[in-house]
C-alpha positions in Angstrom: 0.0 0.0 0.0 1.4 3.4 -1.0 2.0 6.3 1.3 -0.9 8.2 -0.2 -3.3 5.3 0.4 -2.2 5.1 4.0 -2.7 8.8 4.4 -6.2 8.6 2.9 -7.2 5.7 5.2 -6.0 7.7 8.3 -7.9 10.8 7.2 -11.0 8.8 6.4 -10.9 7.2 9.9 -10.6 10.6 11.5 -13.5 12.0 9.5 -15.7 9.1 10.4 -14.8 9.5 14.1 -15.5 13.2 14.0 -18.9 12.6 12.3 -19.9 10.3 15.1 -18.8 12.7 17.8 -21.4 14.7 19.7 -21.8 18.3 18.6 -21.8 19.7 22.1 -19.8 18.9 25.3 -21.9 17.5 28.1 -22.5 19.9 31.0 -20.3 19.2 34.0 -22.0 17.6 37.0 -23.8 20.1 39.3 -21.6 21.5 42.0 -22.6 20.4 45.5 -24.5 22.9 47.6 -22.4 25.1 49.9 -22.6 24.4 53.6 -24.8 27.0 55.3 -23.1 29.2 57.9 -25.8 28.7 60.5 -26.0 28.8 64.3 -24.1 25.4 64.4 -21.3 26.7 62.2 -18.6 26.1 64.9 -19.8 22.5 65.4 -19.7 21.8 61.7 -16.2 23.3 61.4 -14.9 21.3 64.4 -16.2 18.1 62.8 -14.4 19.0 59.5 -11.2 19.8 61.4 -11.1 16.7 63.5 -9.8 14.3 60.8 -7.0 16.8 60.1 -5.8 16.5 63.7 -6.8 20.2 64.4 -8.5 21.2 67.6 -10.9 24.1 67.6 -11.2 25.9 70.9 -14.2 28.3 71.1 -14.0 31.6 73.0 -16.9 33.8 73.7 -14.9 36.7 75.2 -11.4 38.2 74.6 -10.3 37.0 78.0 -11.3 33.4 77.1 -9.5 33.6 73.8 -6.3 34.9 75.5 -6.5 32.0 78.0 -6.8 29.5 75.1 -3.7 30.9 73.4 -1.8 30.8 76.7 -2.9 27.2 77.2 -1.8 26.2 73.7 1.6 27.8 74.2 2.1 25.9 77.5 0.9 22.6 76.0 3.3 23.0 73.1 6.2 24.0 75.3 6.7 27.3 73.4 9.3 29.7 74.7 9.5 32.3 71.8 6.7 33.5 69.6 6.0 35.8 66.7 2.6 37.2 65.7 0.8 39.4 63.2 0.4 42.9 64.3 -3.3 42.8 63.3 -5.3 41.5 66.2 -9.0 41.9 67.1 -9.8 44.9 69.3 -9.6 44.2 73.0 -7.4 41.1 72.6 -3.9 41.7 74.1 -1.9 38.7 72.9 1.4 40.0 74.3 -0.2 40.1 77.7 -1.6 36.6 77.3 1.9 35.4 76.3 3.7 37.5 78.9 5.9 34.5 80.0 7.3 34.1 76.4 9.7 36.1 74.4 8.2 37.9 71.4 10.4 38.0 68.3 9.7 41.2 66.4 12.6 41.6 63.9 10.9 39.6 61.2 11.4 42.0 58.3 13.9 41.3 55.5 15.7 38.6 57.6 12.5 36.9 58.7 13.8 33.4 58.0 16.7 33.8 60.3 14.6 35.5 63.0 11.8 32.9 62.8 14.2 29.9 62.9 14.3 30.1 66.7 10.5 30.8 67.2 8.3 28.1 68.6 4.9 29.5 67.9 3.4 31.7 65.2 0.2 33.5 65.8 -2.0 34.8 63.0 -5.6 36.1 62.3 -7.5 34.4 59.5 -9.3 36.5 57.0 -11.6 33.5 56.4 -12.1 29.8 57.3 -13.8 27.6 54.7 -16.3 25.3 56.4 -16.3 22.6 53.7 -12.6 21.8 54.0 -11.4 23.5 57.2 -9.0 25.6 55.2 -7.8 28.9 56.7 -7.4 31.9 54.3 -4.4 34.0 55.2 -3.8 37.2 53.2 -0.2 38.5 53.4 0.4 42.2 53.8 2.2 44.8 56.0 2.3 43.4 59.6 1.0 40.1 58.3 4.2 38.3 57.3 3.4 35.0 55.5 6.4 33.3 57.2 4.8 33.6 60.6 2.3 30.8 59.6 4.9 28.7 57.8 8.2 28.5 59.7 7.4 28.0 63.5 6.6 24.4 64.4 3.3 25.5 66.0 0.8 27.7 64.2 -2.0 29.2 66.2 -4.7 30.9 64.2 -7.5 33.1 65.5 -10.8 32.8 63.5 -13.5 35.5 64.0 -17.1 34.2 63.5 -17.6 36.7 60.7 -14.7 35.0 58.8 -16.6 31.7 58.5 -17.4 31.1 54.8 -19.0 28.1 53.0 -16.3 27.2 50.6 -13.6 28.4 48.1 -16.2 29.9 45.8 -16.5 32.8 48.3 -12.9 33.9 47.9 -13.4 36.4 45.0 -15.9 38.4 47.0 -13.6 38.2 50.1 -10.7 39.7 48.1 -12.9 42.4 46.7 -14.2 43.3 50.2 -10.6 43.2 51.6 -9.4 45.5 48.9 -12.2 48.0 49.5 -11.6 47.9 53.3 -7.8 48.3 53.2 -7.1 50.1 49.9 -4.0 47.8 49.6 -4.8 46.5 46.1 -5.2 49.5 43.8 -6.5 48.7 40.3 -8.0 45.4 41.4 -4.6 43.8 41.9 -4.4 40.7 44.0 -2.3 40.5 47.2 1.3 39.4 47.0 0.5 36.1 48.7 -2.7 34.3 49.8 -2.2 31.0 51.7 -4.9 28.3 52.1 -3.8 26.3 55.2 -5.6 23.0 55.6 -4.3 21.3 58.7 -0.7 20.9 59.8 2.1 20.3 57.3 2.2 16.7 56.4 3.6 14.4 53.7 3.5 10.7 52.8 5.8 10.8 49.8 8.2 8.2 51.2 6.7 4.8 51.3 3.3 6.3 52.3 4.5 6.9 55.8 2.8 10.1 57.1 5.3 12.6 58.5 4.3 15.9 60.1 6.1 19.2 60.0 8.4 18.6 57.1 7.3 21.6 55.0 5.8 23.7 57.7 4.2 23.7 61.1 3.7 20.2 62.5 0.9 21.4 64.8 -2.1 23.7 64.0 -4.4 25.1 66.7 -7.5 27.2 66.0 -9.2 29.6 68.4 -12.7 30.6 67.3 -13.7 34.1 68.3 -17.4 33.8 68.7 -17.9 37.5 69.5 -15.9 39.0 66.6 
């Protein structure tokens, strides 16, 4: 059989296949309904976080939240901590962690400064109820390394930050840009992290190891009044 005949046979088979193909692509399956953020939102979030080995401690007052953070620091054996400068009004984290040394020189040399820090304290811009993921938007006074380098990450989650799922992120970014004015022209922040549980990997022989690429422990304090 000549080369032209082979070519014609191949093209004929392709044309026949295309003729039998559907003219439209089937619609993707319907997206599952979002979890409602109802009065039981904290209970729902706690159940999602449990398989991730993340404990949610609920606080109804600033004093209770401060006590939770102090308890976590003691349980984790922390001696030094770093935190975001942005904290809810009325919540004095430095007073709550008065027995620890706060590391503040986390600018350009943040990696060196945070190498000796035991606990990083952040404030979530959102918590996604379907996955338990925390949304952390980097910015001035919100250094991304504070949630990545210390072996223990403690995150404060206000009740107003509870969102159903990742589909709520575009509106969250728009609202954050309007409130802070940090993203002129609709630009996105320099870094947005979605933190789902402590750092873990099972790349080597499917053996789960914690803390290889980031904090080995994640604790969440829910701020039910904020």
